[in-house]
N, C-alpha and C positions, 0 to 999 in steps of 0.2 A: 505493499499499500504504498510506504515511503521510500522516497528515494534520496540518497545523500548527495545533495550537489557540490558541496563544497570543493571535492577532489577533482571536479572537471574545471571550476573555477579556478582551484591552484595551478593546473597543469596549463590551464590559459593566459594566466600570469605569468607564469616561470618561464613559455615560452615568447614571451611579447618581452619579456626583461630579457631572454639571450639574442633576439631580434634587435632590441638595441645598442646589447654590449657590440655585437658584430658590425652593426653599421654606423658606429658615433665612435668619435675618438677615446682612445683610453681613457680611463678613470671617469667618463662622462657615466656610463653603465654603473660604475661602482657607486654614484653619487646618487643615481635614480634609486639604489638600493637601498641606499643608508638614506634618504628621504622617505621609502616604504616605512622601514624599521622605526623612524620618526612618527608619522602617520601612527602605525600601530601602537605605539607608545602616549599618545593623545587622547584625554578622552573626547568622547561626541558631545557637539551641543545639545543633542535631545535628552542627554543624560541629565543636564542641568533643567531642562524643560520638565522633566519628568520630577527632578528635585522639588522642584517649584510647588508644581501639581501638586506631589503628595505633599508639602506643609499645606496648602490649603487645606486640602482636604482633611488632615489631622487636626489641624485649629480646631476646623469644626465639628470634628469627631470626638476631640477631647471635650470642648465645654461641657460636654451634659455629664463628665464624669462626678465633679465634687457634689452637683447637683441630683445625682439620682438616689440619694437616700430622702433628700427634702420632698423629689415629685411625687416619691412613693408615698411617702405622709399627707401630699394633696391631694393625690387622687385614691386615697383610702377616704377619706373626709368627704371629696367633693367626687361621686362618682356617679352621674346621672344614670351612665348604661348597667350598672348593677354589676358589672364583671368582676370586679374586685372581690365585692362580699360573696359571688358565688365560690369563687376562689378559694377564700378562705374557709368557706362550710366544707367545700370536698378538701380542704388539710384538715378540718377540726381532731378526725378519727386519730390522725396519724400524729398529730402536735398533741393531743393527749397522751399518746402512747411511749411517746419519747420525753413528755414533760418540757418541751419547748416553751419560753414567754413567748407571748402575744408579739413583745418588741421586737421578736426576731422574725417575725412575716415579714417584713418586707427584703431582709435576707434571703429568702428562700425566694420572694418573687424575683428578686432583682436575679440570682442565678438563673432564675425561668428563662427571664427575659434575655440575659446573656447567651443563656444556651441558643435560643431560637434564633436570635439575631446570627450565630456561628455556626448554625445548623443550615441557615440560607445561607451562608455563605460556602457552606464545604458543598452544595448542590451546585452553586453559582459558578464558581472557580474555576471547574475542569469544564463547565458548558461554555463559558466564556474563553478560554484557552485555546478549544477548539475550533470554535468560530473565529475567532481570530486567527489559525492558522487557514484559515479559504477565506475570509473577505479582507483581511489585515486589521494592523492593531488599532490604529484612527477610529474607525468608524464604531468600532466594539466599546472602546474606552469613553466616547464619547457619550454612548446610550447609558452605560454605568454611571457617568460624572450627572446627566440629566436624573437619573433615576436617584441618585444621594439626593441632589437638590428638591425635590418631589418630598424625601423623608422628610426633611429639616422644617417644610413649606406644611405640611400635612401635623407634626410637632406642634409648630404656632399655634396652628385653628384647635389644634386637640382641645378638648372642654370636658371630657371624660376618659379615661383608662382604657377602653373601646379604639378610640381615636390614637391614642398614644400609643398602643400596642400595634396597630395598623402599619403607624411612621417606622417602629422599629422593623417590622417584616418588611417593607418596600426596601429601606435602608439593608438590610441584611442579604435582602436580594440582588440588590445593586452594589455588593462590595467586592464583585471579581474584579474590579481597577485596579487592587493591588496585584495579584499576581498577573494581570497584563503589564503592569510597570516593569517590573522582574521581569517578563517577556521582552520587552522595549531594550530595556537596556542591555541582557544577552543579546539579541539583534546588533547593535552597533557598537559591545566591546569587543576586543581581544584577550585571550587569555590572562595578557598583562595588565589591561585596563578593568575588567571586570570585579575584580574586587575592591577597586575603588569606587567603581559605578554602586555596589551593592552597600559599601558602607556610606553611601552618600543618601541611599534610602534607609540607614538606622539613623542618621545625622537629621535628618526631616521628621523621622517618629520622635526623636530626641526633644528638639525645638518644639514638637506637637505638645508634648507631655508636658514641655516647659510652659508655654504660656496659655494654650487654650484652659489647662484646670485654672489657671491665675484669674484668666476672663470667666471664666463660670462662677470661681468663688467671690468674684467683686459684684458680680450679678445679684449672687445670693445672700449679701452683706447687705447691697444698697436696695435690697426689693422689699417692695411691704408684702409681706405673704400673707395678710387677713386681708388684702384687698382682690380679691380674684385670681385669675390666671398671672401670677407674678413673673411665669418664666417665658413669656411670649416676647421679652427682648433678646434675650442670649438664642432663643431657637431664631430670631428673623438672622441675626448675626451669623447664626452657624449657616441659615440658608445664604447671605451674602457673601460669605467665603466660599460654599459649594459653588455658587453662580461663577466666583471670580476664576476658581480652578476650572470651572468649564469653558471661560473664555480664554484661558491659559492655551486649553488644547485645542480649542479650535482654531486659534491665529497663529501659535507657536509651534505646536507639533507636526511633523511632517512622516508619513508612513516610512514606518523602519522593514517592515516585510514586502520585499518585491514582489510581483504576482510569481516572477519564477520559479521563488522559493514556496509557494504555498501549496499546500494539499491541491488536490484536482478535483476532488467530490466532495459537494456537503455532506453526501450520504456517509462519510468515512468520518466525517466532523460528529455527525448525530449518533452513529453509531458507536464511537468514540466516548460521548456524552452518556449514552444509556449503558454504556458499559460501566461506567462509575459508579451506577447505582448502586451497582454490585461493589459491597465493601472489600471483599478479599481481592478483588481485581484491582484497587487501588494499592492495595498493600505491596502485592505481586508486581504493580507497573507492566499490568498484563496487554494494554494499547501500545506500548513501546514496541516497535516491531525493527528487524534489519540493525540490530546492534549487539556487538559482542555480549555474548553470556556473561563477563565477566564486570560489565558495565551495569547490568540488568541486575545482579548480586549486590554489587556496590549500590546502585539507587533503593533496592530494597531496604538495605540494612539501614542506611540513612534515612528512608523514611519511617521505617518502625521507630529509630530512634527520636527520632524528630516528633511522633505523635506520642510517646510516652513523656518525654518531654513537655512538653505544652501540655499535656490532658494534666500532667500535675501542677504544671507553673499558672495554669489556666484558674486552675481551681482555687489556688492560694492566691492570686494577683486579683483576682474579680473581687475576691472578699474582705482583701486589706482594704480598701474603703469603709466596708460597716464594720472591721474590727477597731478600727479608728475611732470611728464614730459611735459606737457601743462599751468598747472597753474604756478607752482615753478621753471620751466625750469632746473629740478635737471638732470644730466646725469646721465650715465648707472651706474658710480661709487657712485655718489651721493643715488642712487636706492637700490645700493647693500649697503651699508651702513645702510640704511633703514632696508633694510630684516636682516641685520646682529643685529642690535641691537634687532629687533623681535624675530628673531631666538634664540639668548643668553637669554632674558626674557625666552620666551616658555621652553628652554632643562632646565633650572635652575627647574622652576616649577614642570616641568613633571619627571626630575631626581630626584627629594627631594619630593616632596609633592604628586604629584597626581598619583605616582607609591605606594605609601603607604596609598594611603585615605581607610578608611573599607568599607568593601562592605554595610553596613548601611547607611554611610553617600553620597553614589555615587550620589542619587537622588538630594539630598542638593545641593551639589557641582554644578552639572548640572545647576540646575534654576539660582542660583546665579550666575554662568559664562555666562548665557543668559540673564541675565538685565545687566549686566558688557557692552554687545555688543554693547547696546543701546545709550548710553553718548561716546562710543567708537567711532562710524560711525560719530555722530552728531558733534563731535569735529572736526575731519576728516573733513567735512563737511564746517562747518565755517571757516575753519583756514586761515587765513590770512599770518599768518609766521612759519617757520620751526619750532618754538617751539612747537606751538598748534598742528601741524602736528605729530610732535614726541608724544606728551603727548597723543593723540587719538590714533597712532599705538599702543602705550606701552600697553594700557589698551585694545585696540582690541590682543595682543599676549597673555595678561594673561587670556583674556576668552577664546582663541582659545587653549589654554594649557589643560584646562580642557575639553571644551565641547564635542566635537568628541569623546575622549576618554571615558568621563563618559557615553553616548549614547549608545556607544558602549559596555562597558561591560554590561552596562543595557540589554540590548536586546539579548546579546549572552547567556544569562541563560536560554533561554525560546526554547523549542524543544527538541525531544528526538536527542539519538546521532547520529544515523543516517541522520537528520533533518539539524545538524549547518552548514554545508557548506551552504545548502538550505535558510535558515534562514538568516545569514551572507549575501548571496549573493544578496538576496531581500533586505535588507536594505543599502549593497552598490549600489544596483540597484537605491534605492529611493533615494539614494543621488545623481549617476550620474545622473537621468531625471532633480535632481533641479537643476544641474550642466550644464545639458545643455539647459534649458530656463533659467537661473539667468544671465550669462555673456550678450546675445543678450538683454534681456529686460534692463539690466544696463547699455549697451551701448547703448541703443535707447534712451533711459530718459536721460543719458549724453549728445548724439547729441542733443538731443531736450530742456531739460530742462535747463544743466547746470549740474556741479558736485553738488554744493551748494544745491539745492533743491534735486538732486537725493539721497547725503547722510542723509540729514535729514531727509526727509519721509522713506525712506531705514531703516534708526533707530530708528524711533517711530512705524514702521511696526512689528520691531523685537520684540515689547513688546507682542505680541500674544504668540508665542510659548512661552515664559518665562513664561507667565501667566498659560498657559495651563497646563503645566509641571508641574507648582508649585500646582494648587488645584484636578492633577490627583492623586488617590490611584491605583497605580500597584498591581498585583497579586505576 
């Protein structure tokens, strides 16, 4: 179904170089070759377009983070749809069984919303990746950006819990844009520049998590929460940022997947997407054909490690805002200061260290970053004061700065030219599946056994992906 075209292109380029040398004075051909090598080491401008696009997207996405506990409290008391009350009644028997307090209901509902959002990403990412392999990257990413903007508009007009859930549904379904951004960077990067491009993605995430929560916290502080839907202004700001992202993509992004490198039949993309409904197919990377078996084995191993890591990580990550809210009494601004601290640490590391990592050391840094996350979450779990909590969260930030970027860089080198979107779509889909399960499992654990045991056990379980990656020999 797939053909590797890069080899033929390399032959043409090599023949052209040879012809140039035969028909030019001595040294001119060498200059051309040197220029070509320099071009391979130069970051393509489209990488910076994607960086700006992601920054807009993530600023909009993170505004809601410090607002979520307060939003759920608002809809608990102001829900004309009755959905919140129905859900509360449905879980009553389980709440009584485990002895969970009523104030932790928002933790569980938050986990359910987070899992729904990520499950929709799980469904959308491979479909989006496959469609972009046929139609090209730009039209598909524009569709995703439009859906994201619509989700924030729905949030702005939500006057009951049902419309708010609908807004999150639309947003989750449109979040295949992240995997497309990875695909675009892979399209325009060489082996030497791919790590730099992935690190810029990490920087965008870090900056988003620095500024976005601070903006959300400021709205939370200065909004009059007794005067109706106080969240309209932050939601409209998120909508404005999403529209800014859409305009950047419309006017600045060029198509990065030429027609000659796309799959030839839409049916192959649809077959690919349908196969990814089968979870075992995703873990096996079953739709990636005509590549060496050793590469498939490496993809499967990295994919499994990524899934286990993100399953545990997302469950603990998602509940940390509720831990700060319920255990430490943190206000929205206190939480924003924590996000600011971790965001600065991640940005400094990704902007200085991660983007300059030699390709041969990527795996070693991924292993080290996974191990660092173990004491990070254990410290958060046992913390009885803000000092220990900050220590744990700083270790968390150091680990996060490296792990996803390194694992994404590792996986991005596998597959043929017309399969990069599919490979990264599957990879992001595995992450989305982990994030679909992790928050609800983490929230139930938080609900049932408390935050301390949840974080300590989760931290110890993170030793599994760390050890497996350390012992694995990749192709």
